[in-house]
C-alpha positions in Angstrom: 0.0 0.0 0.0 2.9 2.3 0.8 4.5 1.6 -2.6 1.2 2.3 -4.3 0.8 5.6 -2.5 4.3 6.6 -3.5 3.7 5.8 -7.1 0.5 7.8 -7.0 2.1 11.0 -5.6 5.4 10.6 -7.5 4.2 12.6 -10.6 3.0 15.4 -8.4 6.2 15.6 -6.4 8.4 15.6 -9.5 6.4 18.4 -11.0 6.3 20.4 -7.7 10.0 20.3 -7.3 10.6 22.2 -10.5 10.0 25.6 -8.9 12.3 25.4 -5.9 15.1 23.7 -8.0 14.8 26.4 -10.7 14.8 29.2 -8.2 17.8 27.7 -6.4 19.8 27.5 -9.6 18.6 30.9 -10.8 19.8 32.6 -7.6 23.4 31.8 -8.5 23.1 34.0 -11.6 22.3 37.2 -9.8 25.8 37.8 -8.5 27.5 37.3 -11.9 24.8 39.5 -13.4 25.8 42.4 -11.1 29.6 41.7 -11.5 30.3 40.3 -8.1 28.9 39.8 -4.6 29.9 43.3 -3.6 27.8 44.9 -6.3 24.9 42.6 -5.3 25.2 43.8 -1.7 25.2 47.4 -2.9 22.0 46.7 -5.0 20.3 45.1 -2.0 21.3 48.1 0.1 20.0 50.5 -2.5 16.6 48.7 -2.6 16.2 49.2 1.1 13.2 47.6 2.8 11.8 46.5 -0.6 14.6 43.9 -0.9 13.2 42.3 2.3 9.7 42.5 0.9 10.8 40.8 -2.3 12.5 38.1 -0.4 9.5 37.6 1.8 7.3 37.3 -1.3 9.6 34.7 -2.7 9.5 32.6 0.5 5.7 32.8 0.5 5.2 32.0 -3.2 7.6 29.0 -3.3 5.4 26.6 -1.3 2.2 27.9 -2.9 3.4 27.4 -6.4 4.9 24.0 -5.6 1.5 23.0 -4.1 -0.3 24.2 -7.2 2.0 22.3 -9.5 1.7 19.2 -7.4 -2.1 19.4 -7.8 -1.7 19.7 -11.6 0.6 16.7 -11.6 -2.0 14.7 -9.9 -4.6 15.6 -12.5 -6.4 18.5 -10.8 -7.1 21.8 -12.4 -5.5 25.0 -11.1 -6.3 28.3 -12.8 -3.3 29.7 -14.7 -4.4 33.2 -13.6 -3.8 32.4 -10.0 -0.3 30.9 -10.6 0.7 33.9 -12.8 -0.5 36.3 -10.2 1.5 34.6 -7.5 4.6 34.4 -9.6 4.5 38.1 -10.6 4.0 39.4 -7.1 7.7 40.1 -6.5 7.8 42.0 -9.8 4.9 44.2 -8.7 6.6 44.8 -5.3 9.8 45.8 -7.1 7.9 48.3 -9.4 6.2 49.7 -6.3 9.5 50.1 -4.6 11.0 51.9 -7.6 8.1 54.4 -7.7 8.4 55.0 -4.0 12.1 55.6 -4.1 11.8 57.9 -7.1 9.0 59.8 -5.3 11.2 60.3 -2.2 14.0 61.6 -4.4 11.8 64.0 -6.2 10.3 65.4 -3.0 13.8 66.0 -1.6 14.9 68.1 -4.6 14.7 71.8 -4.4 15.7 74.6 -6.7 19.1 73.7 -8.0 21.1 74.5 -11.0 20.5 72.4 -14.1 23.8 70.5 -13.7 23.3 69.6 -10.1 19.6 68.8 -10.5 20.2 66.5 -13.4 23.0 64.6 -11.6 20.8 64.2 -8.5 17.9 62.9 -10.6 20.1 60.5 -12.4 21.7 59.1 -9.3 18.4 58.8 -7.5 16.7 57.2 -10.5 19.6 54.8 -10.8 19.4 53.6 -7.2 15.6 53.4 -7.5 16.1 50.7 -10.2 17.3 48.3 -7.5 13.9 47.1 -6.4 12.8 46.7 -9.9 15.8 44.6 -10.7 15.4 42.3 -7.7 11.7 41.9 -8.2 11.8 41.3 -11.9 14.7 38.8 -11.6 12.8 36.9 -8.8 9.6 36.8 -10.8 11.6 35.5 -13.8 12.9 32.6 -11.7 9.4 31.8 -10.4 7.9 32.0 -13.9 10.6 29.9 -15.4 10.1 27.2 -12.7 6.4 27.3 -13.3 6.9 26.9 -17.0 9.1 23.9 -16.5 6.6 22.4 -14.1 3.7 22.8 -16.5 5.8 21.2 -19.3 6.7 18.2 -17.0 3.0 17.8 -16.2 2.4 16.9 -19.8 4.1 13.6 -19.2 2.0 12.7 -16.2 -0.7 10.0 -16.1 -3.4 12.6 -16.3 -2.4 13.2 -20.0 -3.1 9.7 -21.2 -3.3 8.9 -24.9 -7.0 9.5 -25.2 -9.1 12.5 -26.3 -9.2 14.2 -22.9 -5.5 13.5 -22.3 -4.4 15.0 -25.6 -6.5 18.1 -25.1 -5.1 18.5 -21.6 -1.6 18.1 -22.8 -2.0 20.8 -25.5 -3.4 23.1 -22.9 -0.5 22.5 -20.5 2.0 23.1 -23.3 0.3 26.4 -24.3 0.2 27.5 -20.7 3.9 26.6 -20.3 4.8 28.6 -23.4 2.8 31.7 -22.1 4.6 31.4 -18.8 8.0 31.2 -20.4 7.2 34.2 -22.6 6.3 36.2 -19.5 9.5 35.0 -17.8 11.5 36.3 -20.8 9.8 39.7 -20.5 10.6 39.8 -16.7 14.2 38.9 -17.5 14.4 41.6 -20.1 13.0 44.1 -17.6 15.6 43.0 -15.0 18.4 43.5 -17.5 17.1 46.9 -18.4 17.0 47.8 -14.8 20.5 46.6 -14.2 21.7 48.7 -17.2 20.1 51.9 -15.9 21.3 51.2 -12.4 24.9 50.9 -13.5 24.6 53.7 -16.1 23.0 56.4 -14.0 24.8 55.8 -10.7 28.1 55.9 -12.5 27.5 59.3 -14.0 29.1 61.1 -11.1 32.3 59.1 -11.5 32.8 59.7 -15.2 35.1 62.6 -16.1 33.4 65.5 -17.8 35.3 65.0 -21.0 34.0 61.4 -21.3 30.3 61.9 -20.3 29.2 62.5 -23.8 30.5 59.1 -25.0 29.3 57.4 -21.8 25.7 58.6 -22.3 25.7 57.9 -26.0 26.9 54.3 -25.4 24.3 53.9 -22.7 21.5 55.1 -24.9 22.5 52.6 -27.7 22.5 49.7 -25.2 19.2 50.8 -23.8 17.7 50.9 -27.3 18.9 47.4 -27.9 17.4 46.2 -24.7 14.1 47.8 -25.5 14.1 45.9 -28.9 14.6 42.6 -27.1 11.9 43.5 -24.6 9.4 44.3 -27.4 10.2 41.1 -29.2 9.5 39.1 -26.0 6.3 41.1 -25.4 5.1 40.4 -29.0 5.7 36.7 -28.5 3.7 36.9 -25.2 0.9 38.7 -27.0 0.6 36.1 -29.7 0.6 33.2 -27.2 -1.9 35.0 -25.0 -4.3 35.4 -27.9 -3.9 31.8 -28.7 -4.7 30.9 -25.1 -7.8 33.1 -25.2 -8.9 31.7 -28.5 -8.5 28.1 -27.2 -10.9 29.0 -24.3 -13.4 30.6 -26.7 -13.7 27.5 -28.9 -14.6 25.4 -25.9 -18.2 26.0 -24.8 -19.9 23.8 -22.3 -23.7 23.8 -22.0 -23.5 23.7 -18.2 -21.4 26.9 -18.0 -23.4 30.1 -18.3 -20.3 32.1 -19.4 -17.7 31.1 -21.9 -14.4 29.7 -20.7 -12.4 32.7 -22.0 -14.3 35.3 -19.9 -12.4 34.6 -16.6 -9.1 34.8 -18.5 -9.7 38.4 -19.4 -8.9 39.4 -15.8 -5.4 38.0 -15.7 -4.8 39.3 -19.2 -5.7 42.8 -18.1 -3.6 42.4 -15.0 -0.5 41.3 -17.0 -1.0 44.1 -19.5 -1.1 46.6 -16.7 2.0 45.1 -15.2 3.8 45.4 -18.5 2.8 49.0 -19.0 4.0 49.9 -15.6 7.4 48.1 -16.2 7.9 49.9 -19.5 7.7 53.3 -17.8 8.5 52.5 -14.1 8.6 56.1 -12.9 5.9 57.8 -15.1 3.3 58.1 -12.4 5.8 59.8 -10.0 7.1 62.1 -12.7 3.6 63.3 -13.4 3.3 64.8 -9.9 6.9 66.1 -9.8 7.6 69.7 -10.5 11.3 70.1 -11.5 12.4 72.8 -13.8 14.7 71.0 -16.3 14.9 72.2 -19.9 14.5 69.7 -22.7 17.5 69.0 -24.8 17.2 69.9 -28.5 20.7 69.0 -29.4 21.6 65.8 -31.4 23.9 64.5 -28.6 22.0 62.3 -26.1 22.2 63.4 -22.5 21.4 62.1 -19.1 17.9 63.5 -19.2 17.3 61.6 -22.5 17.9 58.4 -20.5 15.5 59.5 -17.8 12.9 60.2 -20.5 13.4 56.7 -21.8 12.4 55.5 -18.3 9.2 57.5 -18.6 10.5 60.5 -16.5 9.1 63.5 -18.2 11.4 66.5 -17.5 9.7 69.1 -19.6 10.5 72.8 -18.7 8.3 74.4 -16.1 9.3 78.0 -17.0 6.7 80.7 -16.6 5.2 82.4 -19.6 6.4 85.8 -18.3 10.1 84.7 -18.5 9.7 83.3 -21.9 8.0 86.5 -23.2 10.8 88.7 -21.8 13.7 86.6 -23.3 14.5 87.6 -26.8 14.9 85.1 -29.6 18.6 85.7 -29.9 19.3 84.6 -26.3 20.7 81.0 -26.1 18.4 78.9 -23.9 20.0 76.4 -21.5 20.0 72.8 -22.5 21.0 69.6 -21.0 24.4 69.6 -22.7 25.5 71.4 -19.5 25.1 68.1 -17.7 27.9 66.7 -19.8 30.0 69.9 -20.1 28.8 72.3 -17.4 29.4 75.9 -18.3 30.9 78.6 -16.1 28.5 80.1 -13.5 27.0 83.4 -14.6 25.8 86.3 -12.5 22.4 86.5 -14.2 20.1 83.9 -15.8 20.1 85.5 -19.3 20.7 88.6 -21.3 18.3 91.5 -21.6 17.8 93.7 -24.5 
C-alpha cells in the first residue's frame, strides 16, 4: 500500500520540485549579473526595505506554487491566472519600490542648477532601479520554474493517450509557453533595470570629457534592450491570444459564461504590469515639478535616458520669463550636464 501511495504521488512531487530547483539555480546567476557579490550587496542596500519584501514574497510564493504544480501533476485543475498572479508578485513589489524611491528623491529636490539637479535625478533614479531589478529577476525565476513544471506535467498519467488527455496536454504546453514568454519579459526588464542602475549611478564618477561618449553608449545599449523587450512582449501577446482563442472554442452547455471570460482578468492584470514596467517612474514624474529644460541637441544626455524610463522632465518655466527673453538669447540645454558651463551672474541677457 505504501508503494502504491508513493507511485500515486510521484508525478505530483516531481512536477512540484521544478519551482524550488529552478529558483535555487537561478539565484546563482544574480551575483555574476551584477559583476560580483559586492555589487549585489550594494544593490540590496539601495533597494532598502523593498529587498526584504521581495525576499518575503519569494518565501511565501515558493510553497504555494509548488503545491499548485503538485495538484496539476495529480490531474487536478488549477487556474493559470492564480499561478501567474503569485509568480509576478515580486515583480509588482519591485515596481512599487521603484516608484516610492523615485518619489522620495523628487520630494527632496529643491531649486538647484541644471547640472546639479540632473545629476541628482540621475543618481536617485539609478538607485531606484534596484527594487525593480530584484523583483523582476525573482519573478523571472518563479515564472521559469512554473513553465518547467507545466511542461513536465504533460508527461503525467493525467495526460493519457485519449481524447481528454491529448486536449489537456495541449493546454498545458500552451500554458507553459505563455509562462515562459512572460518570464522572458521579466528577465528583459531586469536586464534593463541593471543597465540603468549601472549607467545612472556611475555618471558622477565619469570625467566630464567622457560623459558624452558614456551617455551615447548607454542610450544605444538601452535601445537594444528595448528591442529585445518588445520582441518578448510580442511573443507573449501572440501566445496569450492563442490561449484566449482556445478557451473561446470550448463551450460547455452547463457553463453560463464562456471559458475565455475569466481569462480576461489575468490578461488585463498582466497588461497593466507590462505597461508599468515599460515606464516605471511615469506616475511619479507626473506629480513632480522640476524645472529641467528639454534637450534639443543631437547629442543624447542624461535626461534623455531619464525620459526613456518615462520620467518627463519638460520645462516648467513661466510664460512671463519666456516672453521677456529675446529670440537671440541662447536657452540652457542639457548639454551642460555633460559639459557644465561657467557660472553666470544672471540667468540670461536682456535687450
